[in-house]
C-alpha positions as CSV (number, residue, x, y, z in Angstrom):
1,X,-13.3,9.1,17.3
2,X,-12.6,11.7,14.2
3,X,-10.3,14.2,14.8
4,X,-9.8,17.2,12.5
5,X,-7.1,19.6,12.2
6,X,-8.7,23.1,11.6
7,X,-7.7,25.4,8.7
8,X,-8.7,25.7,4.9
9,X,-9.2,22.7,2.5
10,X,-6.9,22.9,-0.1
11,X,-8.9,23.3,-3.6
12,X,-8.8,20.2,-5.9
13,X,-7.3,21.3,-8.9
14,X,-7.7,19.9,-12.6
15,X,-3.9,18.8,-12.5
16,X,-4.7,16.8,-8.9
17,X,-7.4,15.1,-10.1
18,X,-5.8,14.0,-13.5
19,X,-2.4,13.1,-11.5
20,X,-4.5,10.9,-9.4
21,X,-6.5,9.2,-12.3
22,X,-3.3,8.7,-13.9
23,X,-1.5,6.9,-10.6
24,X,-4.3,4.7,-10.6
25,X,-4.5,3.8,-13.9
26,X,-0.7,2.9,-13.6
27,X,-1.1,0.3,-10.6
28,X,-4.1,-1.0,-12.5
29,X,-2.5,-1.8,-15.9
30,X,0.6,-3.0,-14.2
31,X,-1.5,-5.3,-12.0
32,X,-3.4,-6.6,-15.1
33,X,-0.2,-7.2,-17.0
34,X,1.4,-8.8,-14.0
35,X,-1.8,-11.6,-13.7
36,X,-0.9,-12.2,-17.2
37,X,2.9,-12.4,-16.8
38,X,1.8,-14.9,-14.0
39,X,0.0,-16.9,-16.4
40,X,2.6,-17.3,-19.2
41,X,5.3,-18.6,-16.0
42,X,7.5,-15.3,-16.1
43,X,6.5,-14.6,-12.6
44,X,6.2,-17.1,-9.9
45,X,5.6,-18.0,-6.1
46,X,2.6,-15.5,-4.5
47,X,1.2,-13.2,-6.5
48,X,-1.9,-10.8,-4.8
49,X,-3.0,-8.0,-7.0
50,X,-4.2,-4.6,-5.6
51,X,-7.1,-4.3,-8.0
52,X,-9.9,-2.6,-6.7
53,X,-7.7,-1.0,-3.8
54,X,-5.9,2.0,-5.7
55,X,-7.4,4.9,-4.1
56,X,-5.7,4.2,-0.7
57,X,-2.0,3.7,-1.9
58,X,-2.2,6.5,-4.4
59,X,-4.4,9.0,-1.9
60,X,-2.2,8.5,1.1
61,X,1.2,8.4,-0.8
62,X,0.7,11.8,-2.2
63,X,0.5,13.3,1.7
64,X,3.7,11.3,2.9
65,X,6.9,13.5,2.8
66,X,10.4,12.0,1.5
67,X,11.4,11.8,4.9
68,X,8.5,9.3,6.2
69,X,8.7,5.6,6.6
70,X,6.5,3.3,4.8
71,X,5.9,-0.3,5.8
72,X,3.7,-2.5,3.4
73,X,1.5,-5.7,3.4
74,X,2.8,-8.3,0.7
75,X,0.0,-7.1,-1.2
76,X,2.3,-3.9,-1.8
77,X,2.7,-3.4,-5.6
78,X,0.5,-0.8,-5.5
79,X,2.3,1.1,-2.4
80,X,5.8,0.7,-4.1
81,X,4.6,2.3,-7.5
82,X,3.2,5.2,-5.6
83,X,5.9,5.8,-3.3
84,X,7.7,6.2,-6.7
85,X,10.0,2.6,-7.0
86,X,10.1,2.6,-11.0
87,X,7.8,0.4,-12.5
88,X,10.9,-1.5,-14.1
89,X,12.7,-2.1,-10.7
90,X,9.4,-3.6,-9.4
91,X,8.9,-6.1,-12.5
92,X,12.2,-7.2,-12.6
93,X,11.8,-8.1,-8.8
94,X,8.6,-10.2,-9.8
95,X,10.8,-11.8,-12.4
96,X,13.4,-12.7,-9.8
97,X,16.0,-10.8,-11.6
98,X,19.4,-9.1,-10.2
99,X,18.2,-5.7,-11.3
100,X,15.1,-5.9,-9.2
101,X,14.8,-3.6,-6.4
102,X,15.4,-6.4,-3.9
103,X,17.9,-8.1,-6.2
104,X,15.6,-10.5,-7.1
105,X,15.5,-12.4,-3.6
106,X,12.1,-10.6,-2.7
107,X,9.6,-11.1,-5.3
108,X,6.1,-10.1,-5.3
109,X,6.1,-10.3,-1.6
110,X,9.3,-8.3,-0.4
111,X,9.6,-5.2,-2.5
112,X,12.1,-2.7,-0.7
113,X,13.9,0.8,-1.4
114,X,16.0,2.0,1.5
115,X,16.6,5.3,-0.4
116,X,12.7,5.7,-0.7
117,X,12.5,4.9,3.1
118,X,10.2,1.8,1.8
119,X,10.7,-0.7,3.9
120,X,8.9,-3.9,2.4
121,X,6.7,-5.7,1.8
122,X,6.3,-8.6,4.4
123,X,4.4,-12.1,3.9
124,X,3.9,-12.8,7.4
125,X,0.1,-11.0,8.3
126,X,0.9,-8.4,10.7
127,X,4.8,-9.0,10.2
128,X,5.2,-4.9,9.4
129,X,3.0,-3.7,12.3
130,X,6.2,-4.1,14.9
131,X,8.5,-2.7,12.8
132,X,6.6,0.2,11.9
133,X,6.7,0.6,15.8
134,X,10.4,0.6,15.7
135,X,10.9,2.6,12.7
136,X,8.7,5.6,14.4
137,X,10.5,4.6,18.1
138,X,13.9,5.2,16.2
139,X,12.5,8.8,14.2
140,X,11.4,10.1,17.8
141,X,15.2,9.5,19.5
142,X,16.8,11.1,16.8
143,X,14.7,14.0,17.0
144,X,13.1,13.8,13.5
145,X,9.8,15.4,12.2
146,X,9.2,12.0,10.1
147,X,5.9,10.0,10.2
148,X,5.7,5.9,9.8
149,X,2.9,4.6,7.7
150,X,1.9,1.1,8.3
151,X,-0.3,-0.4,6.0
152,X,-1.7,-3.2,6.8
153,X,-5.5,-5.4,6.1
154,X,-8.2,-6.6,8.5
155,X,-6.8,-9.9,8.8
156,X,-3.8,-8.7,10.6
157,X,-5.9,-7.3,13.4
158,X,-6.6,-11.0,14.6
159,X,-2.8,-11.0,15.1
160,X,-1.3,-10.3,18.6
161,X,1.2,-8.0,17.0
162,X,-1.6,-5.7,16.2
163,X,-2.6,-5.4,19.9
164,X,1.1,-5.4,21.0
165,X,2.2,-2.6,18.5
166,X,-0.9,-0.3,19.0
167,X,-0.2,-0.9,23.0
168,X,3.4,0.2,22.5
169,X,2.6,3.3,20.0
170,X,-0.1,4.6,22.6
171,X,1.8,4.0,25.6
172,X,5.2,5.8,24.6
173,X,3.1,8.1,22.1
174,X,4.9,7.7,19.1
175,X,4.8,9.3,15.6
176,X,3.0,6.4,13.8
177,X,0.0,6.4,11.5
178,X,-1.5,2.9,11.3
179,X,-3.4,2.4,7.8
180,X,-5.7,-0.4,7.5
181,X,-7.1,-1.8,4.5
182,X,-10.1,-3.5,5.2
183,X,-11.2,-5.3,2.2
184,X,-13.7,-7.4,4.4
185,X,-12.0,-10.8,4.0
186,X,-8.6,-11.6,5.5
187,X,-7.9,-14.5,2.9
188,X,-11.1,-16.2,2.7
189,X,-12.5,-15.5,5.8
190,X,-15.1,-12.6,6.3
191,X,-14.6,-10.0,8.4
192,X,-17.7,-10.6,10.7
193,X,-16.2,-14.5,11.2
194,X,-12.8,-13.5,12.5
195,X,-13.8,-10.3,14.7
196,X,-16.1,-9.9,17.2
197,X,-16.0,-6.1,16.7
198,X,-16.2,-5.1,12.8
199,X,-15.5,-1.8,13.6
200,X,-11.7,-1.7,13.1
201,X,-11.2,2.0,13.9
202,X,-13.0,1.5,17.3
203,X,-10.1,-0.9,18.5
204,X,-7.9,2.4,19.0
205,X,-10.0,3.4,21.3
206,X,-9.1,1.1,24.1
207,X,-4.9,2.3,23.5
208,X,-6.0,5.6,23.7
209,X,-5.3,6.5,19.8
210,X,-7.6,8.7,17.5
211,X,-9.1,6.9,14.5
212,X,-11.5,7.4,12.2
213,X,-13.2,5.3,8.9
214,X,-12.8,6.6,5.5
215,X,-14.3,5.4,1.9
216,X,-11.3,3.9,0.5
217,X,-13.2,3.7,-2.8
218,X,-13.1,7.4,-3.0
219,X,-9.2,8.5,-3.6
220,X,-10.3,12.3,-2.7
221,X,-11.7,11.5,0.5
222,X,-8.6,9.3,1.4
223,X,-6.2,12.1,0.4
224,X,-7.9,14.3,2.7
225,X,-8.8,11.9,5.6
226,X,-4.9,10.9,5.4
227,X,-3.5,14.4,5.0
228,X,-5.0,15.8,8.2
229,X,-4.0,12.2,10.1
230,X,0.0,12.6,9.2
231,X,0.2,16.2,10.1
232,X,-1.7,15.8,13.5
233,X,0.7,12.7,13.9
234,X,3.6,15.1,12.8
235,X,2.6,18.3,15.2
236,X,2.0,15.8,18.2
237,X,4.0,12.7,17.8
238,X,0.9,10.9,18.8
239,X,-0.3,7.6,16.5
240,X,-3.1,7.4,14.5
241,X,-5.4,4.7,13.3
242,X,-7.5,5.0,9.7
243,X,-9.6,2.2,8.4
244,X,-10.0,2.2,4.9
245,X,-13.4,0.4,3.7
246,X,-12.4,-1.0,0.6
247,X,-12.9,-4.2,-1.5
248,X,-10.4,-6.5,-3.9
249,X,-12.0,-7.0,-7.2
250,X,-9.7,-10.3,-7.7
251,X,-9.0,-13.5,-5.9
252,X,-6.9,-13.5,-2.6
253,X,-3.8,-14.5,-5.0
254,X,-3.5,-16.3,-8.0
255,X,-3.7,-19.5,-6.4
256,X,-7.3,-18.9,-4.8
257,X,-10.0,-20.3,-6.4
258,X,-12.2,-17.7,-4.6
259,X,-15.2,-20.0,-3.2
260,X,-15.7,-17.8,-0.4
261,X,-17.9,-14.9,-1.9
262,X,-20.5,-14.5,-4.5
263,X,-20.1,-12.8,-8.2
264,X,-23.0,-10.5,-7.5
265,X,-21.3,-9.2,-4.2
266,X,-18.1,-8.6,-6.0
267,X,-20.0,-7.0,-9.1
268,X,-21.9,-4.7,-6.9
269,X,-18.4,-3.6,-5.7
270,X,-17.2,-2.8,-9.0
271,X,-19.9,-0.3,-9.3
272,X,-17.9,1.4,-7.1
273,X,-14.8,1.4,-8.7
274,X,-12.4,4.2,-7.4
275,X,-10.9,4.7,-11.2
276,X,-14.3,4.5,-12.9
277,X,-16.1,6.8,-9.7
278,X,-13.0,9.7,-10.8
279,X,-13.2,9.6,-14.7
280,X,-17.0,9.8,-14.0
281,X,-16.8,12.6,-12.1
282,X,-13.9,14.5,-13.9
283,X,-16.1,14.1,-17.3
284,X,-19.2,15.4,-15.5
285,X,-17.0,18.6,-14.7
286,X,-15.5,18.7,-18.3
287,X,-12.2,18.6,-17.2
288,X,-11.6,15.1,-18.7
289,X,-12.6,13.8,-22.3
290,X,-11.6,10.5,-24.2
291,X,-8.6,12.2,-25.7
292,X,-7.2,12.8,-22.3
293,X,-7.8,9.4,-21.3
294,X,-6.5,7.8,-24.4
295,X,-3.5,9.7,-23.8
296,X,-2.8,9.1,-20.4
297,X,-3.5,4.8,-21.6
298,X,-1.2,5.1,-24.1
299,X,1.6,6.5,-21.8
300,X,1.3,4.1,-19.1
301,X,0.9,1.3,-21.5
302,X,4.5,2.3,-22.9
303,X,5.9,2.4,-19.3
304,X,4.9,-1.0,-18.8
305,X,6.3,-2.3,-22.0
306,X,9.7,-0.6,-21.1
307,X,9.6,-2.5,-17.5
308,X,8.8,-6.0,-19.1
309,X,11.6,-5.1,-21.3
310,X,13.9,-4.1,-18.6
311,X,13.1,-7.1,-16.1
312,X,13.5,-9.7,-19.4
313,X,16.9,-8.0,-19.7
314,X,17.9,-8.7,-16.3
315,X,20.4,-11.3,-14.9
316,X,19.8,-14.1,-13.0
317,X,21.8,-14.2,-9.9
318,X,24.8,-16.6,-9.8
319,X,24.8,-19.4,-7.9
320,X,28.1,-18.6,-5.9
321,X,26.1,-15.6,-4.5
322,X,23.8,-17.9,-2.4
323,X,24.9,-16.7,0.6
324,X,25.6,-13.1,-0.4
325,X,23.5,-10.6,2.2
326,X,22.9,-13.4,4.4
327,X,25.7,-13.9,7.0
328,X,28.6,-11.6,7.6
329,X,32.2,-12.0,8.6
330,X,32.4,-9.4,10.7
331,X,30.4,-7.3,13.1
332,X,31.2,-3.5,13.9
333,X,28.8,-2.8,16.5
334,X,29.1,0.3,18.5
335,X,27.1,0.1,22.1
């Protein structure tokens, strides 16, 4: 069920479209570079690329405030960059270096920045959902006006944590917005093979939570719908769920042989690329030309090169720090 806030629709200016395009291209080029560095052995472990889904992170982050909390998935490079974590800090983290945003201890799936209220990055499917509910409960108890935004994939809907979190958020009326990035495949399992009800937004109804489905390949649609939802949550302190229909253009991870979907399907979805779509629209409106695009690409290429240099120059954590940040000798809890 879709609920909208009455009001005047804000004008989408040329600058806003430029910012959206630049932010999506930053993520796309960063991910492409990450794949290259992974193949060279610079990045190790698991690597889940966000290519194809950039419109969601960019559109949603623009309408969140600095005081709002973010909980993301393990496919979170795009979320981190859109939130404002520096590209160098993210790259260094994936290199496993001390100058990474998680001191090199988290890697690709555990990006974290407390100052920006970016609380992960969770490798466990659905693991961020109860954390988000806890953050929203804390915000209400502290009488702040902040909202918690929780990103998760369609695969998390099959987990008990999804239903437990939705139930508590609805029961306690918490200021959390659940943002489902439905890319139609839970790792290698198609949505209709693991869900009897494939309309994820509809699942919110059983918990008394308002919801809607949005085109996740349209950054303007994402920004508008998410902005309305967040302001509704902020005004009412009641939860909301958005299901973004999207698609990842690359395999689930760099280890994935991708045998569960055919190439024709992937190529068909690529025709709906959020970046190419915005470029075409802007060119048609006469507000973007090839020179503008070249300048954007050049600035991003420079930023990526600087990020790689920053990661390469970082230090490895010394062996004697192995137990650092794991245990504490003194506990000082105030009951």
